[in-house]
Residue, then its C-alpha position, 0 to 999 in steps of 0.5 A: m500500500k502506498n502512502s500518499r502523504n509521503e509521496r506528496i512530500v517526496l514529490d514536493s521535495w523534487r519540485r523544489c530541487a527542480q525550481a532551484g536548478l538541481s537534479p533531485d536524484s543527482t549523485r554528483q558533489l555540488y560543493p566538494l571539500s578537501d579532506q582537511q576541510l572535512k576533517t576540520l568540520c568533523e572536529q568542530s562537530h565532535n559533540n553533535i557526532s557523538a550524540f548522533e552515534s549514541c542515539a541513532v546507531p542503536t535505534a537504527a539496529s531495530l529498524p528495517k535495513a532500508s532505514a537510515f539516519l544522516l547527520v548533516s552540517q548547517q550547510g548540508i554537508l554529510l558528517k555521519k551516517n548510521t552505517 
C-alpha cells in the first residue's frame, strides 16, 4: 500500500530541487571539500557526532535495513551516517 502523504512530500521535495536548478536524484558533489576541510568540520562537530552515534546507531539496529539516519552540517554537508 502506498502512502500518499509521503509521496506528496517526496514529490514536493523534487519540485523544489527542480525550481532551484538541481537534479533531485543527482549523485554528483555540488560543493566538494578537501579532506582537511572535512576533517576540520568533523572536529568542530565532535559533540553533535557523538550524540548522533549514541542515539541513532542503536535505534537504527531495530529498524528495517532500508532505514537510515544522516547527520548533516548547517550547510548540508554529510558528517555521519548510521552505517
